[in-house]
C-alpha positions, 0 to 999 in steps of 0.5 A: 171480281166486280167487273167479272160478275158484271160481265156474267150478268150481261152475258146471261142477259143477252143470251136470254132475250131475243131483243135488239143486240146491244153493241159493245160500245154501249155494253162498255158504257154500262160497265163504266156506270157499274164501276162508277155508281154504288149499288144504291145509286144503281138501284135508285136509277133502275127504279125511277120512271122511263121518262125520268132517265135524264132528269136535271141531276143526272144530266148535269151530274152523272151526264156531265161525268159521262161526257168528260170521263167516258166520252173524252178521256177514256181509252175507249173515248174514240171508238165510242164517239165514232159509233155515235157519229156513225149513227149521226149523233155528234153532240155529246149531250145526246150521246150521254143521254142515250147511254143513260136511257139504254142503261136504264132499259138494260137494268129493267131488262127491256129492249133499249130500242137503240135506233128508236132513240137515234131516230127520234134525235135525228128527226127532232134535230132535222129542222136545225140541221137544214138551217145550219146547212142553209147558213153554211152555204150562204156564208160560203157564197158571201165570203167568196163574193166580197173582198177587202175595201168593198162596201157592205150593208148589214141588216141585224135583228133587235129582239123584243127582249133585248130592245136596245141590242142586236141578237143573232138568232140560233137555228132553226130560227132562220127568218126575220123581216127587217124593220128600219124602225126596230132593227139595226142597219149599218153600212161599212167598208170591209177591213178583213176577211178570215176563216176560223176553224171552229169545233161542231158542238163540243166535238173537236174532231168535227171542225169546220170553217166559220167565215168572218168579215170585219168592217169599219162603220161608215153609217148606222140608222140608230146609234142608240142600238148596241152591237150585242153588249157593245156600244158603237159609233161611226168609224168603230170595227165590228167582226161577225160570222157570215153564218150569224142571222144577219142579212148582207147586201 
């Protein structure tokens, strides 16, 4: 009865407005929220301001529930995820955010402006995506260039915050200049190279190749600097991804 009433409300709402047509995948997501929220919770969510449709408690409580139970373990998970992937939205966090924002607009009988939401996310992610693509192309070339037993030199950044340990900057932070007084320089011999299949942003269907090298340390400019959290000395072996923000020479 509850589902039937909800469907009637949806159809009535859609027939009465001349706004963006709501895709069936979002309608199903609205149904999911309707079935899992009490009437009071729905009314409370409806009343919050537009900018608060994904505040901390919704993102980590309801947002996590959407990601786990709707986007991963639901009979329509595949079709909903594909719907978002076709819109170039691959992060589950962004999917749940769009669902919550759209549901809030739906409850308040305003246009969900789906493509505006999508375009805003895609545009905001462009610097990060471009950086990731550059690193991926660089990693592929380096992996093809170097072989086991080759000598290699790695420059690794040390941030002002950590001071005595190596960091790898996340995209889009893709540029830094080596300073021998601050950063770590390692000369080594490659002992292993391999490709690890990784998943993109918690989406197991977006697996990609992560190119790795393992090397034995022959020399380092500063033995006081840790490799991330590990103390290292000459003769140790370290493993790293060629997509890390290191300079490979």
